[in-house]
C-alpha positions in Angstrom: 18.6 -4.1 -3.2 16.9 -1.4 -1.5 13.1 -2.1 -1.6 10.1 -0.1 -0.4 7.9 -0.9 2.4 4.1 -0.1 2.1 0.9 -0.4 4.0 -2.7 0.3 3.5 -4.0 3.1 5.6 -7.6 2.6 6.8 -8.8 6.1 7.2 -12.0 5.1 8.8 -10.5 2.6 11.3 -7.4 5.0 11.7 -4.8 2.1 11.6 -2.5 0.7 9.1 -2.6 -2.9 7.7 0.4 -5.2 8.0 3.4 -3.9 5.8 4.5 -5.3 2.6 7.6 -5.0 0.6 7.7 -4.2 -3.1 10.4 -3.1 -5.6 8.9 0.4 -6.2 5.6 2.3 -6.3 4.4 0.9 -9.6 4.8 -2.8 -8.4 2.9 -1.9 -5.1 0.2 -0.2 -7.1 -0.2 -3.2 -9.5 -0.6 -5.6 -6.4 -3.3 -3.3 -5.0 -5.1 -3.1 -8.3 -5.2 -6.9 -8.4 -6.7 -7.1 -5.0 -9.4 -4.6 -5.9 -10.6 -6.7 -8.9 -12.3 -8.8 -6.1 -15.6 -7.1 -5.7 -16.1 -8.7 -2.3 -12.8 -7.4 -0.9 -13.3 -4.3 1.3 -10.8 -2.2 -0.8 -13.2 -2.6 -3.8 -16.3 -2.1 -1.7 -15.1 1.0 0.2 -12.2 2.5 -1.7 -12.6 5.9 -0.3 -11.8 4.5 3.1 -8.3 3.4 2.2 -4.9 4.7 0.9 -1.6 3.0 -0.2 1.1 4.6 1.8 4.9 4.2 1.8 6.3 3.7 5.3 9.9 2.8 4.9 12.7 0.8 3.2 14.1 -2.6 3.3 17.7 -3.6 2.2 17.5 -7.3 1.2 21.3 -7.6 1.3 21.8 -6.2 4.8 18.5 -7.0 6.2 18.1 -3.4 7.5 14.5 -2.1 7.8 14.3 1.5 8.1 11.2 3.6 8.8 10.7 6.9 6.9 8.2 9.7 7.0 4.8 8.2 5.8 4.1 9.2 2.2 0.8 8.8 0.5 1.2 7.0 -2.8 -2.4 6.9 -3.9 -6.0 7.0 -2.6 -7.7 3.7 -3.6 -10.8 5.7 -4.6 -8.9 6.9 -7.6 -8.4 3.2 -8.7 -12.0 2.2 -8.6 -13.2 1.2 -12.2 -16.1 3.0 -13.5 
C-alpha cells in the first residue's frame, strides 16, 4: 500500500521535524489534532509557528521511500480551538 510521508515544518526554526507515515492527509491531520490537545505542547502554544507538510511516499510492500515536492497540508494555526 502506498502511504504518505509527513513532517512538521517549524517556520521559526526553519527546519523539519522527523518524518512520520500515515495513510492519507486526514489521518495525519487527526494525529496532529490529538497532539495539539496537550496545552503544554509547543504546537498548541505556538501554532502559528508550525505547518503540517507532505514530503513523500512510502510503499509498505516494496519498502521504497520516495521524496516528492513539499506540499503544505495545513498551517497548525487554523487548528487552534477558540
